[in-house]
C-alpha positions in Angstrom: -29.5 20.9 -9.1 -31.5 19.5 -12.2 -28.2 19.6 -14.5 -26.8 17.3 -12.1 -29.6 14.8 -12.2 -29.9 15.4 -16.0 -26.3 14.1 -15.8 -26.3 10.9 -13.7 -29.9 10.6 -15.8 -27.7 10.3 -19.0 -25.2 8.1 -17.7 -27.8 5.6 -16.8 -26.3 5.4 -12.9 -28.9 4.9 -10.5 -28.8 7.4 -7.6 -30.4 8.4 -4.4 -32.0 12.1 -3.5 -30.8 13.1 0.2 -31.9 16.6 1.1 -32.6 18.1 -2.0 -29.1 19.5 -2.8 -27.2 15.9 -2.3 -27.1 13.1 -4.5 -25.8 9.4 -3.5 -24.7 7.5 -6.8 -24.5 3.8 -6.6 -22.6 1.0 -8.4 -20.2 3.3 -10.0 -17.0 0.1 -11.2 -14.2 1.4 -12.6 -11.3 -0.8 -14.3 -9.6 -0.9 -10.5 -12.1 -1.0 -8.0 -16.0 0.2 -7.2 -16.4 3.5 -5.8 -19.3 4.6 -3.9 -19.9 8.2 -4.7 -21.7 11.6 -3.6 -22.3 14.6 -5.5 -23.1 17.7 -3.3 -24.4 21.1 -4.0 -23.9 23.9 -1.4 -26.1 26.6 -3.0 -25.3 29.2 -0.3 -21.9 29.1 -1.2 -21.7 28.7 -4.9 -20.1 25.0 -4.7 -20.1 21.8 -6.4 -18.5 19.1 -4.5 -18.1 15.6 -6.1 -16.3 12.6 -4.0 -15.5 8.9 -5.1 -14.4 6.7 -1.8 -13.1 3.6 -2.2 -15.7 0.8 -0.7 -13.0 -0.5 1.7 -11.2 1.2 4.5 -7.7 1.7 5.0 -6.7 -1.0 7.6 -5.4 1.4 10.9 -1.6 -0.4 10.6 -1.7 0.6 6.8 -2.8 4.5 7.3 0.7 6.0 7.7 2.1 4.0 3.9 -1.6 5.6 2.6 -0.9 9.0 3.7 2.7 8.8 2.1 1.6 8.1 -1.0 -1.6 10.3 -1.1 1.2 12.7 -0.3 3.1 12.1 -3.4 0.5 11.8 -5.6 -1.5 14.8 -4.5 2.0 17.2 -5.2 1.3 16.2 -9.2 -2.4 16.2 -9.3 -3.8 19.7 -10.1 -7.6 19.2 -10.2 -9.2 17.8 -7.1 -7.3 15.9 -4.2 -7.0 12.7 -2.6 -7.7 11.9 1.4 -7.8 10.1 4.1 -9.8 10.5 6.7 -7.2 9.3 9.9 -9.8 8.2 12.4 -11.9 5.2 10.2 -9.0 4.7 7.2 -12.0 6.6 4.6 -10.4 7.1 1.4 -11.5 9.4 -1.1 -10.8 11.7 -4.3 -12.3 15.0 -4.3 -13.2 17.5 -7.2 -15.1 20.7 -6.5 -15.5 23.9 -7.8 -17.0 27.0 -6.8 -20.0 28.1 -9.4 -21.2 31.9 -8.6 -19.7 32.9 -12.2 -19.6 30.6 -14.0 -23.3 28.2 -15.2 -22.7 24.9 -13.4 -23.7 23.1 -16.5 -24.3 19.1 -17.7 -20.8 19.2 -19.5 -19.1 21.0 -16.2 -20.4 18.4 -14.2 -19.5 15.7 -16.7 -15.8 17.2 -16.4 -15.5 17.2 -12.9 -17.5 13.8 -12.1 -15.1 11.9 -15.1 -12.0 13.2 -14.0 -12.9 12.5 -10.5 -13.9 8.5 -11.4 -10.5 8.5 -13.8 -8.2 9.7 -11.2 -9.3 8.0 -8.6 -9.6 4.5 -10.2 -6.0 4.8 -11.9 -4.8 5.4 -8.3 -6.3 2.9 -6.4 -4.1 0.0 -7.9 -1.1 1.4 -6.6 -3.0 2.4 -3.0 -3.9 -1.5 -2.9 -0.3 -2.2 -3.3 0.9 -0.4 -0.5 -1.6 -1.5 1.5 -1.1 -5.4 0.4 3.0 -4.7 1.2 3.5 -5.3 -2.2 4.9 -1.6 -3.0 6.6 1.1 -1.2 4.9 4.5 -1.3 7.7 5.9 -3.3 7.6 2.9 -5.9 3.9 2.9 -6.2 4.0 6.4 -6.9 6.4 6.4 -9.6 4.0 3.8 -11.2 0.7 5.7 -11.1 2.5 8.6 -12.4 4.1 7.0 -14.8 0.4 5.1 -15.3 1.7 1.6 -15.3 -1.4 0.7 -13.6 -4.1 2.7 -15.8 -2.8 2.0 -19.4 
C-alpha cells in the first residue's frame, strides 16, 4: 500500500484513501478526456487493480454499438480490458495483477497505471465518435488500432 501512495505522491496526483486499501485518484486528464481512477489492493487475494473510468455514462441507446467496439478492441489488448456496465453505462478500463510471488514495487505499479491510462485515453476518441454517430464500431476500431487518434 505504501508503494501505491508513494507512486501517486511522486506523480503529484491528488487522491483520497478509502478503507485503507483503496485509493481514488482525482484530476487525471489525458489527451482525449478526463478520467476518474481507482487503485485497489485486495491483500487477502494478492491482487492489485487499477480502474480508469470515463466521466460520462454511455447513453442507453448507444450501449450496443459501444459494446461491439469494446469487443473489437479487447481482442487485441493484451494487458487489461475495456468494460461497459450495461445497467448504468459506466465505461472503464481495468488493469490488474496477482502479486503473490512478485514484489509490488513502485515501478510495477507505474507500469500498470501508465498502461491503463494511455490505453483508455487512446481508445476514447473512437468510443466518443461511436457514441455521437460519427463512426461505426468497425471503423472506429480500425482507426484506434492504427493509432490514428492517439498519435
